[in-house]
C-alpha positions in Angstrom: 89.2 93.4 95.1 87.6 96.1 93.7 87.0 95.7 90.4 89.4 97.9 88.1 87.6 97.0 84.5 85.7 99.5 84.2 87.6 102.2 85.6 90.4 100.8 82.6 88.1 101.0 80.2 86.8 104.9 80.8 90.3 106.3 81.2 91.4 104.1 78.8 88.8 106.2 76.6 90.1 109.4 78.3 94.1 109.3 77.5 93.1 108.4 73.7 90.7 111.2 73.2 93.3 113.3 74.4 95.2 115.7 71.6 92.9 114.6 69.7 89.6 115.1 67.4 86.9 114.3 69.7 83.7 112.5 69.1 80.4 113.7 68.5 78.8 115.1 70.9 77.1 117.7 69.5 73.4 119.0 71.6 75.0 116.9 74.8 75.3 118.1 77.8 78.9 117.8 79.6 80.4 118.3 82.9 83.7 118.5 83.1 86.4 118.0 86.1 89.2 120.3 87.5 92.1 119.5 88.4 94.6 121.4 89.5 97.6 120.2 90.8 101.6 120.3 92.2 102.7 119.2 88.8 99.5 119.1 86.4 96.3 120.5 85.9 94.2 118.7 84.2 90.6 119.0 82.9 88.4 116.2 81.9 85.1 116.0 80.7 82.4 113.3 80.5 79.1 113.5 79.4 75.8 112.7 80.1 75.8 109.1 80.3 79.7 109.6 82.1 81.5 108.6 79.1 85.0 110.6 79.0 85.1 112.6 75.9 87.7 115.2 75.8 91.6 115.9 77.8 93.8 118.7 78.4 97.0 119.3 80.8 99.5 121.2 81.6 102.6 120.8 83.8 102.3 123.8 86.5 104.3 125.6 89.2 101.8 126.8 90.7 100.7 124.8 93.9 103.1 123.8 96.8 102.0 120.8 99.4 98.9 121.0 98.3 98.3 125.4 98.3 97.6 127.3 95.4 100.9 130.3 95.5 100.3 131.3 91.6 96.3 132.5 91.3 97.2 133.6 88.2 99.1 131.3 86.4 97.0 128.5 88.0 93.9 130.9 86.6 95.8 130.9 83.2 96.2 127.3 82.9 92.4 126.9 83.2 91.4 129.5 80.9 94.1 128.0 78.3 92.2 124.1 78.8 88.6 125.2 78.7 89.3 127.4 75.8 91.9 124.1 73.9 88.6 122.2 74.8 85.9 124.2 74.2 87.8 124.6 70.3 87.7 121.0 69.7 84.4 120.0 70.8 82.7 123.3 69.4 80.9 124.4 72.1 80.6 125.6 75.5 81.6 124.6 78.6 79.5 125.6 81.3 79.3 123.1 84.4 82.5 122.3 86.0 84.1 120.7 89.5 86.6 121.0 91.3 88.8 118.9 94.4 91.0 119.8 96.8 93.5 118.3 99.6 91.1 116.6 102.6 91.4 119.2 105.3 92.2 122.4 102.8 88.6 123.1 102.0 88.9 126.6 104.8 92.5 127.4 103.9 92.6 126.8 99.7 88.8 126.0 98.9 87.9 129.3 97.3 91.2 129.8 95.9 90.5 126.9 93.3 87.0 127.6 93.0 88.4 131.7 92.1 89.7 129.6 89.5 87.7 127.1 88.3 84.7 130.9 87.9 87.6 133.0 86.3 88.5 130.4 83.4 84.9 131.1 83.1 82.5 128.4 84.7 79.8 127.4 86.8 81.0 125.6 89.9 78.6 122.9 90.5 80.6 121.6 93.3 83.7 121.0 95.0 85.2 117.5 96.1 88.7 116.8 97.8 90.3 115.1 95.8 90.8 111.1 97.4 87.3 110.9 96.9 86.1 112.5 93.6 88.3 109.5 92.6 86.5 106.8 94.1 83.8 108.3 92.6 85.3 106.2 89.6 87.0 103.2 91.1 84.0 102.4 93.2 85.9 101.0 96.1 83.0 99.6 98.5 85.7 99.1 101.5 89.0 100.1 101.5 91.1 103.4 101.2 91.9 105.2 98.1 95.3 106.7 98.3 96.0 110.2 96.1 99.7 110.5 95.7 100.1 113.7 94.8 102.9 116.4 94.3 102.8 117.8 97.1 100.5 116.0 99.4 99.4 112.8 100.0 95.5 112.1 100.9 94.0 109.4 101.7 90.0 108.1 101.9 88.7 105.2 104.1 85.4 104.1 102.8 83.5 102.0 104.0 79.5 100.1 102.8 80.3 102.2 99.8 80.8 105.7 101.7 83.5 107.5 102.6 84.3 107.2 106.8 87.7 109.9 106.6 90.0 111.7 104.0 93.0 112.4 105.8 96.9 114.3 103.8 99.7 114.8 104.9 103.1 116.4 103.2 104.6 113.9 101.1 104.1 113.3 97.3 105.9 113.5 94.4 108.3 116.7 94.8 109.9 115.4 97.8 110.6 112.2 95.9 112.3 114.7 93.1 114.3 116.6 95.3 115.6 113.3 96.2 116.7 112.2 92.9 117.7 115.6 91.8 120.4 115.4 95.5 121.1 111.4 94.6 122.3 112.7 90.0 123.0 115.7 91.1 120.5 117.5 88.7 118.7 120.3 88.8 115.6 119.8 89.8 113.9 120.4 87.0 115.8 118.1 84.8 115.1 115.6 87.6 111.3 115.9 87.4 111.9 114.8 83.6 113.8 112.0 84.3 111.8 110.3 87.2 108.4 110.7 84.7 110.3 108.4 81.9 109.3 105.4 82.4 112.5 104.0 81.0 114.3 105.2 84.2 111.8 104.4 86.8 113.6 100.6 87.5 116.4 102.5 88.5 114.5 105.9 90.6 112.5 103.9 92.5 115.2 102.5 94.7 116.2 106.0 94.3 113.1 107.2 96.2 112.9 104.6 98.5 112.7 105.5 101.4 110.7 108.7 100.7 107.9 105.9 98.9 107.7 104.6 102.8 107.2 107.3 104.3 103.5 107.9 102.2 103.2 104.4 102.9 103.6 105.4 106.8 101.5 107.9 106.7 98.7 106.1 105.1 99.5 103.3 107.8 98.1 106.3 110.0 95.6 107.6 108.7 94.4 104.3 107.9 95.6 102.5 111.7 91.4 103.0 113.3 89.9 101.1 110.8 89.5 97.4 109.5 91.1 97.9 106.1 92.5 95.2 104.0 92.6 97.1 100.3 94.5 99.9 99.2 93.8 101.5 96.0 96.8 104.1 95.2 96.0 106.9 92.8 97.4 110.4 91.5 100.4 110.9 89.9 102.8 109.5 91.9 101.3 106.3 91.8 102.8 106.6 88.3 106.2 105.3 89.2 106.0 101.2 88.2 106.4 99.0 91.5 105.5 101.2 93.5 102.6 100.1 94.8 104.5 96.8 95.1 107.2 98.9 97.7 103.6 100.2 99.4 102.3 96.6 100.1 105.5 95.7 101.7 105.2 97.8 103.8 102.1 98.3 104.8 101.4 94.2 105.1 97.8 94.7 103.2 96.7 94.3 99.2 98.1 97.5 97.4 97.0 98.1 94.0 96.4 100.4 90.8 94.4 100.7 88.0 95.8 101.9 84.8 96.9 105.5 84.4 96.7 106.5 87.7 97.5 110.3 86.5 93.6 111.0 85.6 92.2 109.2 88.0 91.1 112.4 89.8 89.7 114.4 87.7 87.9 112.1 85.6 86.5 111.0 89.1 85.8 115.6 89.7 84.2 115.3 86.1 81.8 112.7 87.3 81.2 114.8 90.4 80.1 117.3 88.8 77.5 114.6 86.6 76.4 113.7 90.3 75.7 117.6 91.9 74.1 118.5 88.8 72.0 115.5 88.5 71.0 115.9 92.5 70.2 119.6 91.8 67.6 117.9 89.5 
């Protein structure tokens, strides 16, 4: 089983930095990860040692099923997040990596890169989301599953190397639609209701069929491989109990780290650091 102690430490450090004065980084080299998601756009910053420095995020409605549908809106939010963190840090943020769902690089990779560049970043690397997540998690053998707002991405890892990454439609937006229908809520109301941890015990049974569909996507992706461990990340993995439900459907040990919503953006920032080091 992968040990989450180091990744959880970094995630707690990243969360603690959000909205607070960051630790002193004057003169330090900083590396950014931009995650343009269906529900949130997140910007994470690490230093040259890979330690989290700062984080900012905004709720966004600019992506559908893993594709950017509001380019101007995405650019505006990325620019705002960059300016916010630069104001906190007192330095210009230059180097950045970004990520997209697996298999969409020919369709949307250029758009996400353009979003980052429009904010003033120099893009060091483009990664797929579950692979980026594993740069933080460090899973050697198994599957990393990034359950985002619109899609579920699965990366198969063996010997620390990603063998295959796939992505299919179904994610948090679909859970929200089911919840909205069941409770007679507007979509925005259901989205906010779903994200409140105190509601999760009620929400999980309602959205269970959609969670089971996520498990089916994972089962199909891992079928050709010998997988004995699944790690869930992404905003939808914040739902309390989702890992137990997926484990029951798969019959494979399924776990999630602390703050799974922030695993991918922090992993993207680490990918930026790795790309810059590799280019020197």
